[in-house]
N, C-alpha and C positions, 0 to 999 in steps of 0.2 A: 840407645847406646849400643845396640846390637849390629850397627852398620859397620861394614868393613871400611878400612881406610881407602881402598881403591874406589869404592862406590862414591864416597864423599868427594874425592878428587875428580872423578868423572863428572859428577853433578856440577861442581864448581867450574870445571873447564868447559862444560857444555853451555852453562849460563854465560860465561865469559865470552865464549865463541859467538853466541847469539848477539850479545851486546856489541861485540867488535864488528860483526857483519852489519848490524843496524847503523853503527857509526860510519862505516865505510860507505854504505848506501846514501846516508845523508850528505857525506862529503862529496860523493860523486854528483848528486843532484845540485849541490851548491856550486860546484865547479862548472857544471853545464849551464846553470843560470848566469854565472859570471862571464860566460863566453870567453874563457881563457884561450880556447883554440883560435879564435879570431885575432886576439892580441898577439899570440905567437906567430900567426901567419903574417900579421903586419910587420913584425920585427924581422921576419925572413925576407921581406921585400921592402928595402929602405926607400926606394923611389915612391912606392905607394904610400908609405908612412909620411914622407915629405909632402906629397900631394895633399893628403888629408889634413895635415897640419897647416899647410898653406891656405887651404879653403877655410879652415877654422879660424885662422888669423884674420882673413878678409872679413868673415862674418862678425868676429868680435870688433874689429875696427869700424865696420859699418854700423853696428849696433851702438857703439860708443858715440859715434858722430851724431846719429839720430837722437839718442838719449840726451846728449849734451844740448843739442838744438832745442829739443822740447822743453827741457828744464830751464834753459836760458830764456826761451820765449815766455814761459810761465812767470819767471822772475821779473822780466821786463814788463809784462802785462800787469803784474801785481804792483810793481813800482809805479807804473803810470796811473793805476787806480788810486794809490796812496797820494800821489802828487795832485790828482784832481780834487781831493778832499781838502786841500790847503792846510794840512796839519803843519804847525810851526817847525817841529823838529825835522820832519820828512822834507819839507820845502827847503830848509837850510841845507840839508844833506844833498839834495838833488842840485841845488844851486852851486854848491861846492864842487860837485862832480862836473857840472857844466863848465865852471871856471877852469878847472884842471884840464879838461879836454880842449877848451879854447886856447889856453896858454900853450899846450903841446902842439896844437895845429899851427899857431902863430910862430912858434919857434922853428918848426920844420920848414916853413915857407920863406 
């Protein structure tokens, strides 16, 4: 209890200052990892941002087309395997699809 009030205040502000410096260092590292400067640079050059977004859109569209093709092919392959087993429910389902397709083709010609 013999401490002066100024010493206690100095110790508190010294600890608070160390904590604040540590937090600022962590924030600085987090901002560097997030590459904020690159994002800001992109927004300063709208043409470059549009170019990158255009390329990203092409890549997404291409990926979607390839993915849909693969999934569709797997579905048709599995449907063909089921049809080859001559299961009653599956056979009726496939026959109904074939009838619908034939009716649509006949109506268009």
